[in-house]
ROGUTOR-141096 format. One record per residue (C-alpha): residue number from 1; residue in three letters; x, y, z. Coordinates in pm, whole numbers, plus 50000, padded with zeros to 5 digits. Layout:
! ROGUTOR-141096
NODE resi resn     X     Y     Z
NODE  NUM  ala     X     Y     Z
...
This chain:
! ROGUTOR-141096
NODE resi resn     X     Y     Z
NODE    1  met 45893 47428 48016
NODE    2  ala 45982 47793 48023
NODE    3  ala 46347 47875 48034
NODE    4  thr 46468 47986 48372
NODE    5  asp 46563 48352 48382
NODE    6  thr 46925 48427 48461
NODE    7  val 46961 48563 48812
NODE    8  arg 47188 48865 48822
NODE    9  asp 47384 48950 49131
NODE   10  thr 47312 49288 49283
NODE   11  gly 47407 49476 49596
NODE   12  trp 47667 49314 49818
NODE   13  arg 47674 48993 49609
NODE   14  leu 47779 49193 49304
NODE   15  phe 48026 49393 49513
NODE   16  leu 48194 49081 49655
NODE   17  arg 48204 48903 49318
NODE   18  thr 48367 49210 49165
NODE   19  val 48627 49218 49442
NODE   20  arg 48708 48851 49389
NODE   21  gly 48716 48892 49012
NODE   22  arg 48963 49181 49023
NODE   23  ala 49180 49026 49296
NODE   24  tyr 49229 48701 49105
NODE   25  pro 49435 48837 48811
NODE   26  arg 49654 49042 49049
NODE   27  val 49752 48730 49243
NODE   28  ile 49781 48488 48951
NODE   29  gly 49935 48739 48711
NODE   30  ser 50212 48825 48956
NODE   31  met 50324 48461 48955
NODE   32  arg 50338 48415 48579
NODE   33  glu 50641 48631 48508
NODE   34  lys 50913 48462 48712
NODE   35  ser 51169 48734 48642
NODE   36  trp 50943 48989 48815
NODE   37  ile 50942 48778 49132
NODE   38  phe 51321 48768 49135
NODE   39  phe 51376 49140 49079
NODE   40  glu 51099 49248 49321
NODE   41  ile 51280 49056 49595
NODE   42  phe 51644 49102 49492
NODE   43  leu 51647 49477 49420
NODE   44  pro 51498 49584 49758
NODE   45  leu 51750 49354 49926
NODE   46  leu 52035 49545 49763
NODE   47  thr 51912 49868 49922
NODE   48  val 51872 49694 50257
NODE   49  met 52227 49557 50238
NODE   50  ala 52370 49901 50163
NODE   51  tyr 52203 50060 50465
NODE   52  val 52291 49770 50696
NODE   53  trp 52661 49783 50607
NODE   54  val 52668 50162 50648
NODE   55  tyr 52510 50134 50995
NODE   56  arg 52748 49856 51095
NODE   57  ala 53047 50058 50972
NODE   58  leu 52929 50348 51189
NODE   59  gly 52882 50122 51490
NODE   60  ala 52505 50178 51512
NODE   61  pro 52298 49959 51748
NODE   62  glu 52218 49615 51608
NODE   63  ala 51847 49698 51615
NODE   64  tyr 51909 49927 51317
NODE   65  thr 51960 49617 51103
NODE   66  gly 51611 49503 51187
NODE   67  phe 51474 49854 51131
NODE   68  val 51621 49863 50782
NODE   69  leu 51504 49512 50702
NODE   70  leu 51146 49593 50796
NODE   71  gly 51160 49920 50603
NODE   72  gly 51296 49745 50296
NODE   73  ala 51008 49501 50304
NODE   74  met 50753 49782 50341
NODE   75  thr 50885 49964 50033
NODE   76  ala 50714 49694 49828
NODE   77  phe 50376 49799 49969
NODE   78  trp 50433 50169 49906
NODE   79  ala 50543 50102 49545
NODE   80  asn 50238 49879 49494
NODE   81  val 50002 50146 49626
NODE   82  leu 50167 50425 49428
NODE   83  trp 50189 50249 49092
NODE   84  ala 49925 49975 49102
NODE   85  met 49657 50165 49295
NODE   86  ser 49690 50544 49279
NODE   87  ser 49778 50547 48910
NODE   88  gln 49548 50258 48817
NODE   89  leu 49246 50450 48687
NODE   90  tyr 49472 50676 48482
NODE   91  trp 49634 50374 48316
NODE   92  glu 49294 50216 48258
NODE   93  lys 49184 50535 48086
NODE   94  glu 49492 50533 47864
NODE   95  gln 49425 50170 47766
NODE   96  gly 49057 50233 47694
NODE   97  asn 48918 50024 47979
NODE   98  leu 48786 50301 48203
NODE   99  ala 48470 50352 47998
NODE  100  leu 48389 49981 48035
NODE  101  tyr 48437 50003 48411
NODE  102  ile 48207 50303 48440
NODE  103  met 47936 50142 48224
NODE  104  ser 47948 49814 48417
NODE  105  pro 47679 49751 48685
NODE  106  thr 47937 49742 48963
NODE  107  thr 48122 50030 49131
NODE  108  leu 48474 50167 49100
NODE  109  met 48513 50110 49474
NODE  110  ala 48462 49735 49427
NODE  111  leu 48705 49728 49134
NODE  112  leu 48979 49910 49322
NODE  113  leu 48919 49710 49639
NODE  114  gly 48969 49388 49442
NODE  115  met 49290 49525 49295
NODE  116  ala 49401 49629 49644
NODE  117  ile 49339 49287 49798
NODE  118  gly 49506 49107 49509
NODE  119  gly 49804 49341 49518
NODE  120  leu 49826 49312 49897
NODE  121  leu 49838 48932 49888
NODE  122  ala 50100 48923 49613
NODE  123  thr 50311 49196 49774
NODE  124  thr 50292 49035 50120
NODE  125  ala 50449 48717 49982
NODE  126  arg 50741 48917 49842
NODE  127  ala 50779 49123 50160
NODE  128  leu 50793 48807 50372
NODE  129  ala 51060 48670 50138
NODE  130  ile 51267 48988 50182
NODE  131  val 51237 48968 50562
NODE  132  ala 51318 48596 50572
NODE  133  ile 51622 48619 50345
NODE  134  gly 51750 48934 50515
NODE  135  ala 51701 48788 50864
NODE  136  leu 51897 48475 50772
NODE  137  phe 52175 48667 50597
NODE  138  phe 52223 48932 50868
NODE  139  his 52126 48712 51166
NODE  140  val 51841 48937 51276
NODE  141  ser 51631 48813 51567
NODE  142  phe 51274 48927 51628
NODE  143  asp 51063 48913 51942
NODE  144  pro 50790 48655 51865
NODE  145  gly 50593 48718 52184
NODE  146  arg 50359 48982 52040
NODE  147  leu 50271 48836 51702
NODE  148  pro 49891 48891 51739
NODE  149  glu 49953 49259 51814
NODE  150  leu 50194 49279 51520
NODE  151  ala 49936 49124 51288
NODE  152  leu 49672 49372 51405
NODE  153  val 49900 49672 51346
NODE  154  phe 49997 49538 51002
NODE  155  leu 49636 49482 50892
NODE  156  val 49519 49823 51012
NODE  157  thr 49819 49990 50845
NODE  158  met 49753 49813 50515
NODE  159  thr 49383 49904 50531
NODE  160  ala 49471 50270 50575
NODE  161  leu 49745 50259 50312
NODE  162  tyr 49534 50098 50042
NODE  163  gly 49243 50322 50138
NODE  164  met 49470 50618 50069
NODE  165  gly 49565 50456 49738
NODE  166  met 49199 50427 49637
NODE  167  met 49138 50789 49731
NODE  168  leu 49440 50908 49534
NODE  169  ala 49329 50706 49231
NODE  170  ser 49044 50948 49167
NODE  171  leu 49269 51252 49215
NODE  172  phe 49533 51111 48979
NODE  173  leu 49260 51045 48724
NODE  174  leu 49157 51411 48724
NODE  175  leu 49517 51521 48673
NODE  176  asn 49564 51308 48358
NODE  177  arg 49928 51303 48247
NODE  178  glu 50040 51486 48559
NODE  179  ala 49964 51164 48750
NODE  180  trp 50287 51013 48616
NODE  181  his 50492 51306 48744
NODE  182  leu 50317 51307 49081
NODE  183  ala 50380 50936 49127
NODE  184  asn 50750 50985 49053
NODE  185  leu 50760 51288 49281
NODE  186  ala 50596 51109 49574
NODE  187  gln 50807 50793 49572
NODE  188  glu 51143 50897 49719
NODE  189  pro 51026 51172 49960
NODE  190  ile 50799 50924 50136
NODE  191  tyr 51094 50688 50184
NODE  192  leu 51264 50972 50371
NODE  193  leu 50972 51126 50561
NODE  194  ser 50823 50793 50671
NODE  195  gly 51155 50661 50802
NODE  196  phe 51182 50351 50587
NODE  197  phe 51552 50302 50660
NODE  198  phe 51598 50477 50994
NODE  199  pro 51394 50546 51309
NODE  200  val 51140 50816 51233
NODE  201  thr 51223 50982 51566
NODE  202  ala 51544 51109 51403
NODE  203  leu 51330 51363 51216
NODE  204  pro 51189 51685 51373
NODE  205  thr 50863 51629 51557
NODE  206  ala 50665 51864 51332
NODE  207  leu 50790 51680 51023
NODE  208  val 50693 51343 51168
NODE  209  ala 50349 51472 51258
NODE  210  gly 50297 51585 50899
NODE  211  ser 50431 51264 50747
NODE  212  ser 50194 51067 50972
NODE  213  leu 49928 51132 50710
NODE  214  val 50097 50846 50525
NODE  215  pro 49990 50540 50730
NODE  216  leu 50327 50370 50690
NODE  217  thr 50495 50631 50910
NODE  218  leu 50325 50538 51237
NODE  219  gly 50252 50181 51125
NODE  220  met 50621 50099 51078
NODE  221  asp 50715 50277 51399
NODE  222  ala 50462 50066 51590
NODE  223  met 50580 49743 51426
NODE  224  arg 50941 49824 51511
NODE  225  gln 50849 49882 51875
NODE  226  ile 50673 49544 51880
NODE  227  leu 50949 49349 51704
NODE  228  phe 51243 49515 51884
NODE  229  pro 51126 49601 52236
NODE  230  gly 51480 49603 52370
NODE  231  ala 51606 49872 52134
NODE  232  ser 51750 50178 52303
NODE  233  leu 51553 50417 52079
NODE  234  lys 51195 50490 52174
NODE  235  gly 50908 50514 51930
NODE  236  phe 50744 50838 51825
NODE  237  leu 50430 50749 52026
NODE  238  pro 50322 50444 52231
NODE  239  val 50194 50157 52019
NODE  240  pro 49825 50192 52126
NODE  241  ala 49827 50561 52033
NODE  242  glu 49986 50495 51695
NODE  243  leu 49742 50212 51627
NODE  244  gly 49449 50439 51711
NODE  245  ile 49572 50713 51477
NODE  246  val 49629 50469 51189
NODE  247  ala 49281 50319 51246
NODE  248  ala 49132 50670 51227
NODE  249  leu 49323 50730 50904
NODE  250  ala 49187 50402 50765
NODE  251  val 48829 50515 50827
NODE  252  leu 48901 50863 50689
NODE  253  tyr 49065 50737 50371
NODE  254  leu 48805 50468 50301
NODE  255  val 48520 50717 50344
NODE  256  gly 48709 50968 50131
NODE  257  ala 48774 50707 49864
NODE  258  arg 48408 50609 49852
NODE  259  trp 48295 50970 49816
NODE  260  leu 48558 51066 49555
NODE  261  leu 48505 50755 49344
NODE  262  gly 48130 50809 49353
NODE  263  phe 48187 51167 49244
NODE  264  met 48408 51048 48957
NODE  265  glu 48143 50802 48841
NODE  266  arg 47871 51067 48845
NODE  267  leu 48094 51311 48662
NODE  268  ala 48179 51055 48395
NODE  269  ile 47815 50957 48340
NODE  270  arg 47692 51318 48332
NODE  271  asp 47966 51490 48131
NODE  272  gly 48176 51212 47975
NODE  273  arg 48491 51406 48066
NODE  274  leu 48685 51122 48226
NODE  275  thr 48680 50855 47958
NODE  276  glu 48777 51065 47656
NODE  277  ser 49021 51345 47590
NODE  278  arg 48870 51690 47548
NODE  279  lys 49029 52028 47510
């Protein structure tokens, strides 16, 4: 009997298997180092506590405690996108893995999407732990009546955010060692401009409009309006408008990521300038 030929996955089957294969180590690997779990939850909580006690000392509305708690949880997603997504291809190049990725039959889009999903799942677990511990410690109450709407805003925001991370991955790759400096440069300003620890409406309107290019800006504002409907401060825009803008950003960033990553692959195959250092 003739030996049966091995059937190779192609098309969407290969794409989905690549996504699953790259998501798995992100989820499992994040659980192996127990000290990382502790510090990724404890350190953001320290920042949250500092802001909460400052607001309470100033006599700020109690809703500010919830604002800070939500912002502290969302910092985990921004850090994950900045360091584990945007800088990922640069680190893979430094470790010698990028050439293997480019030569493989799959696409960089599938590889990064798998990393994004794995990182999202692992980071969501830590963010929920931060919210749960902070809510118990500071006696924060949320409005549970709009949970489906909250889930929709969260998913759309994460889609746009990780889409931006995939798009930036190709740009960081082109910049080589400057990627490290850009990642450091982008971390703290986004905390300020996106209103992680205060209502974004405290900033000038023009500044908020510009910072809305980062999906977390309007995404967090919408989630705060949903969770704290009785707060005296109004959101930057109504929730449906903010959701629509973030959804448009998600489409824009995913399309941009697909085009840029395809361009990177073609450039690497044609010139070999991405996987080795040349003067």
